[in-house]
C-alpha positions as CSV (number, residue, x, y, z in Angstrom):
1,M,127.7,-146.9,29.5
2,A,124.4,-145.3,28.4
3,N,121.3,-145.6,30.5
4,S,119.0,-144.5,27.6
5,I,119.1,-143.3,24.1
6,L,117.7,-139.8,23.4
7,R,115.9,-138.8,20.2
8,L,116.8,-135.6,18.3
9,S,114.2,-133.4,20.0
10,S,115.5,-134.3,23.5
11,V,119.1,-133.8,22.5
12,T,118.5,-130.4,20.9
13,S,116.5,-129.4,23.9
14,K,119.2,-130.4,26.4
15,R,121.9,-128.7,24.3
16,G,120.0,-125.6,23.6
17,R,120.8,-125.9,19.9
18,S,118.7,-126.1,16.8
19,R,118.5,-129.2,14.6
20,S,120.7,-127.6,11.9
21,S,123.3,-126.4,14.4
22,H,123.3,-129.8,16.0
23,Y,124.1,-131.5,12.7
24,L,126.6,-128.9,11.8
25,D,128.4,-129.7,15.1
26,I,128.4,-133.4,14.1
27,D,129.9,-132.5,10.7
28,Q,132.6,-130.4,12.4
29,G,133.5,-133.1,14.9
30,L,132.0,-131.2,17.9
31,F,129.3,-133.8,18.7
32,T,129.1,-137.6,18.4
33,E,127.5,-139.3,15.5
34,P,124.0,-140.8,16.1
35,V,123.4,-144.5,16.7
36,K,120.9,-146.4,14.7
37,I,117.9,-147.5,16.8
38,G,115.7,-148.7,14.0
39,A,115.3,-148.8,10.2
40,R,114.7,-145.1,10.1
41,A,115.5,-143.9,13.6
42,V,118.6,-142.6,15.3
43,G,119.4,-141.3,18.8
44,W,122.3,-140.4,21.1
45,P,123.3,-142.1,24.3
46,D,122.2,-139.8,27.1
47,T,125.6,-140.1,28.9
48,E,127.4,-138.7,25.8
49,V,125.0,-135.7,25.7
50,D,125.7,-135.1,29.3
51,I,129.5,-135.4,29.0
52,L,129.6,-133.1,26.0
53,N,127.4,-130.5,27.7
54,A,129.6,-130.7,30.8
55,A,132.7,-130.1,28.6
56,R,131.1,-127.0,27.1
57,I,130.1,-125.7,30.5
58,A,133.7,-126.2,31.7
59,G,134.9,-124.0,28.9
60,K,136.7,-126.7,26.8
61,T,137.9,-125.5,23.4
62,D,136.6,-126.8,20.2
63,D,139.9,-128.8,19.8
64,E,139.4,-130.3,23.2
65,I,135.8,-131.2,22.4
66,R,136.9,-132.9,19.2
67,V,139.4,-135.1,21.2
68,L,136.6,-135.9,23.6
69,V,134.2,-136.8,20.7
70,A,136.9,-139.2,19.3
71,K,137.2,-140.8,22.7
72,L,133.5,-141.3,23.0
73,H,133.4,-142.9,19.5
74,A,136.3,-145.2,20.5
75,A,134.5,-146.2,23.7
76,R,131.4,-147.2,21.6
77,R,133.6,-149.5,19.6
78,G,135.3,-150.8,22.7
79,T,138.6,-149.4,21.8
80,A,139.0,-146.7,24.3
């Protein structure tokens, strides 16, 4: 699914959001949880960032975004 994993600085830059706003979005179900890429490192699949940005650009509501986030999490687990 993903071509690469983006670190936080790349994700916040692509989203145009601050670090605190990004993590608030995660807490509210408006963005996917990070994936562990090391003992003390996390990142996000670039395709998920692109999909969620496209949904925002398309004007999806927060509820629609939450459904999309749930689908992306399910796809990670192979249960989509």
